[in-house]
N, C-alpha and C positions, 0 to 999 in steps of 0.2 A: 492509537496513532501517536499521541504525545510522547509515550515512552520510547517508541521506535525512533522518533525524531531526535530525542535527547540522546539515545545510544549512538546514533550516527554522528551527532555533533561531538559527543565525548570522544569517539574514535578518531574523528577528524582532527580534533585539538591535540590528542596524544600523538598521532602520527606526525603532525606538523612540528610539535616540540621535539620529537626524536630527530627529525631532520635538522632542526636548529642546532641540537647538540653536536651533530656530525659536521655541520657546516660553519659553526661559529669559530672564530679565530682564538677566542679565550673566554673564560667564564664571565667576564664583565660584559662582553659582547652578547653572550647568551642571555644574561640577566636583563639587559636593556630590551632585547627582543621579547622576553617573557613579560616584562612590564607592559609593553605595548599590546601584546596579545591579551593580557589581563584587562586592560582598559577597554579594548574593543568588545570583549565578551561580557563584561560586567556593566558597561554603560548602557543607558537607554537613549533613544532619540530625543534630542533637545536637552539632555541632562548628562553631560560628560562627567565621568568619574576620573579623578586623578589617581594614578597608581605609582607606587614606588616599592622597591624591594631592597631590604638591607641584608647583607651577608657578612657574618663574622666567622673567620677561620683562624685556627690557632697559629700564632706567630705571623699573621698576615694583616695588612691594613684593612680596615672596614671598607666594604664596597657598598655604594648606593647606586642603584639603577632606577630609571624612571621612564614614564610613558610620554613625558613632555617637559619642556623647560620649566613650566610652573610646578609640575610634580617634583622635578629635581630640586628646585629651590626649597620646597617644603620638606622633601625627604632628607635633605642635609641637616635639618633640625634634629634628626634622630641621633646624630653624632656630635651635636653642639652642646647637648644637655645630658646629664647623667641619669635622668629619670624620664622615660618617654614611653608611649604606648608600645612601640616596636620592641624595645628592650624588655618591657614587662611581658609581652607575649612570647618572645623568644626564650626568656629565662623560665617562665612558668609553663611553657608549652601549652598555652590555652588561648582562646580567642579573647581579645580585649576590645571593648566597644565603648566609645564616648559619644552618646547621642547628641550632646551639645556641650562643646568645650567651654562655653561661657558659664556653664553651671556645674562644671566638673572640677573638683579640687585635687585630683590625684597627681597631676603634674603641672603645678602652677606656672613655672618658668616656661615650660614647653607650650602650655596652653596659651599663654600671653603672646608668644612669638607666632604660633600658628594662626591665632585669631587675627593678629596684625596682618597676616598674609591673606585674610579673608576666609579662612577655613573654619567651619562650624562643627562638623562631625567627622570622626575618625574611627576606622576599624583596623585592627591588626590581627592577621591570621598567620600562625606559625607554620612553616613547612616541616614535614617529617623527614629529617635528614639523619646522617650517621655521625657517631662519635661526638666530638666537641663542636662541630660546625653548627651554627645557628643561622636561621634566616626567617624573615617574616614578609608577608605581602601587606603593604599599607595602603588603605583606601581613604581618600579624602573627598569631602564634598563641601561646597560653599553654602549648603543649606542644612539646618539641623534635622536630626532624626531621619537621615537619608538611608542608614543601614539597619533597617528594622526587619524582623521576621524572615520573609522569603529571600530578601536580598542578601542578608547575612548568611543564610543557609546555602545559597547558591555560591557565595564566595568561599565558604568552607569546602564545599564539594569541588570547586574549581582547584583550590590549593591541593586537595587530596589527589586529584588527577595529575597535577603538574609536579608533585613532589619527587616522583621517580625520575623525571627528566632532569630536574635540578640536581638530584643525587648523582646522576650520571655525569652531568657537566662538571660538578665539583671533583668527582673522581678522576675524570679525564684531565682536569687542570692539575691535579696532584701528580699524576703520572708524567705529564708534560714537564712540570717543574723539576721533578726528580731526574728525568732524562737530561734536562738542560744543566742541572748541577753536576751530573755525572760527566757530561761532555766537558764542562769547565775544569773539573778535576783531572780528567785525562789530558787536556791541553796543558795544564800546569805541570803535571807529572812528566810529560814528554820533554818539556823545556828543561826541567831540573835534571832528568836523566841524561840529556844531551850535554848539559854543562858539566855534570860529573864526569862523563866520558872525556870531554875536552881537557879538564883539569888533570885527570889521570894520565893522559897522553903527554901533556906538557910538563908535568912534575914527576912522572914515573912513580906514582904513588898508588895505594890501594883505593878501592871504591869508597870505603868508610873514611879514609883520610881526605879524599877529594870532597866528599859531602861535608865533612867538618870544616874544610876551607870555605865552602859556600856559606855555611851557617855563621862562621866567624865574620865573614864579610858582611852578611846581612845584619848581624848584631852591631858591628862597628859603624856601619853606615846608617843604621836605623831604617833599613829598607826591607821590603818584603822579600822572602827567599826567592819567589818566582821572578821578581824584577831583577835581582842580582843574577840569577841563572840566565835570564833573557839577555842581559848585557854581555855575559860571557859568550853566548852563542852568536850574538850580533857582531861582537868584536872579532870573531873568527871570519866574518864575511859571509856567513851562511844565510843571513837574514832570519826573520822570525820563524820559529819552529812551527810545524803543522802536524796534526795527527788526524787520522780518519776514524770516525765512529759512526756506526749505523744504529741510530736510536729511534 
């Protein structure tokens, strides 16, 4: 009976997280929801567990999600110091456990800051993601030796369950950002092409000559090419240029 109950719970969590991926507005929104789901599933009655998630993506600012304001405050320590449990777990791709921070010498600056916040034990479990993207689930407790044996194994299993949903969320975020960049490029290109056409008509010159005029004006004024082109279009009384893109 216990195995059937666990299977149903696992399926329920997985389905819920997949719904979150589809309904979240961005990856940070999803991470905050995931941190709250983690806290609900890993805490015990009368013994709340604080959860945070750190996400590192190439050429992106580090993201810290949390299950509560207290968890957020502690989670931020991960990016305040260069040596932390979360960074160690993400880099080595292995579970990091500090049963009692007051007796652990691996991250002295971090440990001092965390214990000042009342945290005694920490566990960091890395997600299994793709490429250079790294993330860890961070568990905090105000009492030492909170994450022993069964609790740590349950946290590892939970991260295994949720890694796919996080991979999907990161992938969707990448596609969304790529589409946004493409839209911005098309908008910029439209304005430049319109300005080139206007200059060609006004100066009876070739397309290349018109484009060179724009580039010279951009260099002389120390202004972006797009801004110079927009000024040319607006000066003709047509207003800002618009393009349509279905992305």
